[in-house]
NUDO-834554 format. One record per residue (C-alpha): y, z, x; residue number from 0. Coordinates in steps of 0.25 Angstrom, whole numbers. Example, Ala and Ser with C-alpha at 12.3 -4.5 7.8 and 13.67 -1.06 7.14 Angstrom:
% residues 2
+-------+-------+-------+-----+
!    py !    pz !    px !   i !
+-------+-------+-------+-----+
!   -18 !    31 !    49 !   0 !
!    -4 !    29 !    55 !   1 !
+-------+-------+-------+-----+
% end
This chain:
% residues 257
+-------+-------+-------+-----+
!    py !    pz !    px !   i !
+-------+-------+-------+-----+
!   -64 !  -115 !    22 !   0 !
!   -61 !  -108 !    35 !   1 !
!   -56 !   -94 !    36 !   2 !
!   -55 !   -84 !    46 !   3 !
!   -61 !   -70 !    47 !   4 !
!   -59 !   -57 !    54 !   5 !
!   -63 !   -63 !    67 !   6 !
!   -49 !   -69 !    68 !   7 !
!   -42 !   -61 !    80 !   8 !
!   -30 !   -52 !    77 !   9 !
!   -21 !   -60 !    87 !  10 !
!   -24 !   -72 !    78 !  11 !
!   -20 !   -65 !    66 !  12 !
!    -7 !   -60 !    72 !  13 !
!    -5 !   -74 !    77 !  14 !
!    -7 !   -80 !    63 !  15 !
!     3 !   -70 !    57 !  16 !
!    14 !   -74 !    67 !  17 !
!    11 !   -89 !    65 !  18 !
!    12 !   -87 !    50 !  19 !
!    26 !   -81 !    51 !  20 !
!    31 !   -92 !    61 !  21 !
!    25 !  -104 !    53 !  22 !
!    29 !   -99 !    39 !  23 !
!    42 !   -92 !    43 !  24 !
!    38 !   -79 !    36 !  25 !
!    48 !   -69 !    34 !  26 !
!    39 !   -57 !    36 !  27 !
!    24 !   -55 !    42 !  28 !
!    12 !   -60 !    35 !  29 !
!     4 !   -47 !    32 !  30 !
!   -10 !   -43 !    37 !  31 !
!   -17 !   -34 !    27 !  32 !
!   -30 !   -26 !    30 !  33 !
!   -39 !   -20 !    19 !  34 !
!   -43 !    -7 !    26 !  35 !
!   -56 !     0 !    23 !  36 !
!   -52 !    13 !    32 !  37 !
!   -41 !    23 !    29 !  38 !
!   -28 !    23 !    36 !  39 !
!   -29 !    26 !    51 !  40 !
!   -17 !    34 !    57 !  41 !
!   -21 !    28 !    71 !  42 !
!   -18 !    14 !    66 !  43 !
!    -4 !     9 !    68 !  44 !
!    -1 !     6 !    54 !  45 !
!     9 !    13 !    44 !  46 !
!     3 !    19 !    32 !  47 !
!    12 !    17 !    20 !  48 !
!    14 !    27 !     9 !  49 !
!    21 !    24 !    -5 !  50 !
!    20 !     9 !    -2 !  51 !
!    16 !    -3 !   -11 !  52 !
!     7 !   -13 !    -5 !  53 !
!    17 !   -24 !    -6 !  54 !
!    26 !   -14 !     2 !  55 !
!    16 !   -13 !    13 !  56 !
!    15 !   -28 !    13 !  57 !
!    30 !   -29 !    15 !  58 !
!    30 !   -19 !    27 !  59 !
!    19 !   -27 !    33 !  60 !
!    27 !   -40 !    31 !  61 !
!    38 !   -33 !    39 !  62 !
!    30 !   -29 !    51 !  63 !
!    23 !   -16 !    47 !  64 !
!     8 !   -12 !    48 !  65 !
!     6 !    -4 !    36 !  66 !
!    -6 !     3 !    29 !  67 !
!    -7 !     6 !    14 !  68 !
!   -17 !    14 !     7 !  69 !
!   -20 !    21 !    -6 !  70 !
!   -11 !    33 !    -2 !  71 !
!     0 !    24 !     2 !  72 !
!     0 !    13 !    -9 !  73 !
!    11 !    14 !   -20 !  74 !
!     8 !     2 !   -29 !  75 !
!    -3 !     6 !   -39 !  76 !
!    -7 !    -9 !   -41 !  77 !
!    -9 !   -11 !   -27 !  78 !
!   -16 !     2 !   -25 !  79 !
!   -26 !    -2 !   -36 !  80 !
!   -28 !   -16 !   -30 !  81 !
!   -32 !   -11 !   -17 !  82 !
!   -41 !     0 !   -23 !  83 !
!   -32 !    11 !   -18 !  84 !
!   -29 !    17 !   -32 !  85 !
!   -33 !    14 !   -47 !  86 !
!   -23 !     6 !   -55 !  87 !
!   -13 !    15 !   -63 !  88 !
!   -15 !    16 !   -78 !  89 !
!    -1 !    10 !   -80 !  90 !
!    -5 !    -3 !   -73 !  91 !
!   -19 !    -3 !   -79 !  92 !
!   -13 !    -4 !   -93 !  93 !
!    -2 !   -13 !   -89 !  94 !
!     9 !    -3 !   -94 !  95 !
!    14 !    -2 !   -80 !  96 !
!    17 !   -17 !   -79 !  97 !
!    24 !   -16 !   -93 !  98 !
!    33 !    -4 !   -87 !  99 !
!    37 !   -13 !   -75 ! 100 !
!    41 !   -24 !   -85 ! 101 !
!    30 !   -34 !   -79 ! 102 !
!    22 !   -36 !   -92 ! 103 !
!    25 !   -33 !  -106 ! 104 !
!    11 !   -31 !  -111 ! 105 !
!     3 !   -20 !  -104 ! 106 !
!   -10 !   -28 !  -106 ! 107 !
!    -5 !   -39 !   -97 ! 108 !
!    -2 !   -29 !   -87 ! 109 !
!   -15 !   -22 !   -88 ! 110 !
!   -22 !   -36 !   -86 ! 111 !
!   -14 !   -39 !   -74 ! 112 !
!   -20 !   -26 !   -67 ! 113 !
!   -33 !   -28 !   -73 ! 114 !
!   -35 !   -41 !   -65 ! 115 !
!   -29 !   -36 !   -52 ! 116 !
!   -38 !   -37 !   -40 ! 117 !
!   -41 !   -24 !   -34 ! 118 !
!   -50 !   -18 !   -23 ! 119 !
!   -60 !    -7 !   -27 ! 120 !
!   -55 !     7 !   -25 ! 121 !
!   -57 !    12 !   -11 ! 122 !
!   -60 !    -2 !    -6 ! 123 !
!   -49 !    -1 !     5 ! 124 !
!   -42 !    11 !    12 ! 125 !
!   -29 !     4 !    15 ! 126 !
!   -22 !    -9 !    18 ! 127 !
!   -16 !   -12 !    32 ! 128 !
!    -4 !   -22 !    32 ! 129 !
!     3 !   -28 !    44 ! 130 !
!    10 !   -41 !    49 ! 131 !
!     0 !   -51 !    51 ! 132 !
!     6 !   -55 !    65 ! 133 !
!     3 !   -41 !    70 ! 134 !
!   -10 !   -38 !    62 ! 135 !
!   -20 !   -29 !    69 ! 136 !
!   -31 !   -33 !    60 ! 137 !
!   -37 !   -45 !    53 ! 138 !
!   -30 !   -46 !    39 ! 139 !
!   -38 !   -45 !    26 ! 140 !
!   -26 !   -52 !    20 ! 141 !
!   -13 !   -58 !    24 ! 142 !
!    -1 !   -58 !    16 ! 143 !
!    12 !   -66 !    17 ! 144 !
!    24 !   -63 !     9 ! 145 !
!    36 !   -73 !    10 ! 146 !
!    43 !   -85 !     4 ! 147 !
!    34 !   -93 !    -5 ! 148 !
!    35 !  -106 !     4 ! 149 !
!    29 !   -98 !    16 ! 150 !
!    18 !   -93 !     8 ! 151 !
!    15 !  -107 !     3 ! 152 !
!    11 !  -112 !    17 ! 153 !
!     1 !  -100 !    18 ! 154 !
!    -6 !  -104 !     5 ! 155 !
!    -6 !  -119 !    10 ! 156 !
!   -13 !  -114 !    23 ! 157 !
!   -23 !  -106 !    15 ! 158 !
!   -25 !  -118 !     6 ! 159 !
!   -29 !  -126 !    18 ! 160 !
!   -38 !  -115 !    23 ! 161 !
!   -46 !  -116 !    10 ! 162 !
!   -48 !  -131 !    10 ! 163 !
!   -37 !  -135 !     1 ! 164 !
!   -41 !  -126 !   -11 ! 165 !
!   -29 !  -122 !   -20 ! 166 !
!   -24 !  -108 !   -18 ! 167 !
!   -26 !   -99 !   -30 ! 168 !
!   -16 !   -87 !   -33 ! 169 !
!   -19 !   -74 !   -40 ! 170 !
!    -8 !   -65 !   -45 ! 171 !
!    -4 !   -56 !   -56 ! 172 !
!    11 !   -56 !   -51 ! 173 !
!     8 !   -41 !   -48 ! 174 !
!     1 !   -35 !   -35 ! 175 !
!     6 !   -47 !   -27 ! 176 !
!     5 !   -40 !   -13 ! 177 !
!    -7 !   -31 !   -16 ! 178 !
!   -16 !   -40 !   -25 ! 179 !
!   -11 !   -55 !   -24 ! 180 !
!    -8 !   -55 !    -9 ! 181 !
!   -18 !   -45 !    -3 ! 182 !
!   -30 !   -41 !   -12 ! 183 !
!   -33 !   -55 !   -18 ! 184 !
!   -33 !   -62 !    -4 ! 185 !
!   -42 !   -50 !     1 ! 186 !
!   -52 !   -50 !   -10 ! 187 !
!   -53 !   -65 !   -12 ! 188 !
!   -51 !   -69 !     3 ! 189 !
!   -40 !   -80 !    -1 ! 190 !
!   -25 !   -82 !    -2 ! 191 !
!   -17 !   -77 !   -14 ! 192 !
!    -3 !   -78 !   -17 ! 193 !
!     7 !   -72 !   -27 ! 194 !
!    22 !   -71 !   -31 ! 195 !
!    23 !   -56 !   -27 ! 196 !
!    25 !   -47 !   -39 ! 197 !
!    33 !   -36 !   -46 ! 198 !
!    29 !   -25 !   -36 ! 199 !
!    31 !   -33 !   -23 ! 200 !
!    45 !   -38 !   -27 ! 201 !
!    49 !   -24 !   -31 ! 202 !
!    43 !   -17 !   -19 ! 203 !
!    45 !   -26 !    -7 ! 204 !
!    55 !   -35 !     0 ! 205 !
!    48 !   -48 !    -5 ! 206 !
!    58 !   -59 !    -8 ! 207 !
!    60 !   -66 !   -21 ! 208 !
!    55 !   -79 !   -15 ! 209 !
!    43 !   -73 !    -8 ! 210 !
!    28 !   -71 !   -12 ! 211 !
!    15 !   -67 !    -6 ! 212 !
!     2 !   -73 !    -1 ! 213 !
!   -10 !   -66 !     4 ! 214 !
!   -23 !   -72 !    10 ! 215 !
!   -36 !   -66 !    16 ! 216 !
!   -35 !   -64 !    31 ! 217 !
!   -48 !   -73 !    31 ! 218 !
!   -38 !   -85 !    29 ! 219 !
!   -28 !   -81 !    40 ! 220 !
!   -33 !   -90 !    51 ! 221 !
!   -34 !  -102 !    42 ! 222 !
!   -20 !  -100 !    35 ! 223 !
!   -13 !   -98 !    49 ! 224 !
!   -20 !  -110 !    55 ! 225 !
!   -15 !  -119 !    43 ! 226 !
!    -1 !  -113 !    43 ! 227 !
!     0 !  -118 !    57 ! 228 !
!    -3 !  -132 !    53 ! 229 !
!     6 !  -131 !    41 ! 230 !
!    17 !  -127 !    50 ! 231 !
!    16 !  -139 !    59 ! 232 !
!    21 !  -149 !    48 ! 233 !
!    20 !  -144 !    33 ! 234 !
!    28 !  -132 !    33 ! 235 !
!    40 !  -137 !    41 ! 236 !
!    40 !  -150 !    33 ! 237 !
!    40 !  -143 !    20 ! 238 !
!    51 !  -133 !    24 ! 239 !
!    59 !  -145 !    29 ! 240 !
!    61 !  -149 !    14 ! 241 !
!    63 !  -164 !    19 ! 242 !
!    58 !  -170 !     6 ! 243 !
!    68 !  -161 !    -2 ! 244 !
!    80 !  -164 !     7 ! 245 !
!    77 !  -179 !     6 ! 246 !
!    77 !  -178 !    -9 ! 247 !
!    90 !  -185 !   -14 ! 248 !
!    98 !  -179 !   -25 ! 249 !
!    95 !  -184 !   -39 ! 250 !
!   107 !  -192 !   -46 ! 251 !
!   116 !  -183 !   -54 ! 252 !
!   114 !  -185 !   -69 ! 253 !
!   128 !  -181 !   -72 ! 254 !
!   138 !  -191 !   -75 ! 255 !
!   152 !  -189 !   -70 ! 256 !
+-------+-------+-------+-----+
% end
């Protein structure tokens, strides 16, 4: 299995981002995410967010902004715990919070969902820098694409090619879709992960009803980008043409007149 590393030049990262938008017809930008070990630097041209959920920071980056989110600025308690910024509130630890939201009827189930949530150790990182992949000034730790499911399917297929044809596993609690499913799992496990979005994302951002998220480690960016080009030569336009569907003759009516 071949994958890239941080020796990939930034212009190549940007070029791959532009090509992904063109080849897949993405409605917004793929997002480059950097896990930062140093604190916010006012001299760096990045907007420091306050009172924002992580999924909202992702939304702003998809729409062209370069943003920074840290323990002081993050508003979502689940994401704050996942990134090691803050401890998980008692209401979420016990599951009672999810009962209050109408997500689960049994607090024990809610507690289990958070007990199994992947998370960084407290203080592991100082912040997260998110910006459009096609203008990224850094090599991304993780790349996230949020769009219609059909477009994400091709990314998963390109990743499958890069890993030698292995089936692609998915890991989700149908909660923490942006922070854990699309960012932290790909970062920790150095792979691609996908999900259907979640209660919080759909409430707090502009994600459409037919859209979802996929995230993958930046280590796979070069290989995924290369195979997307290959898919764009024949497979993508052929599938989107729906030739087989259009050639399907209507079935005879079973109704008698």
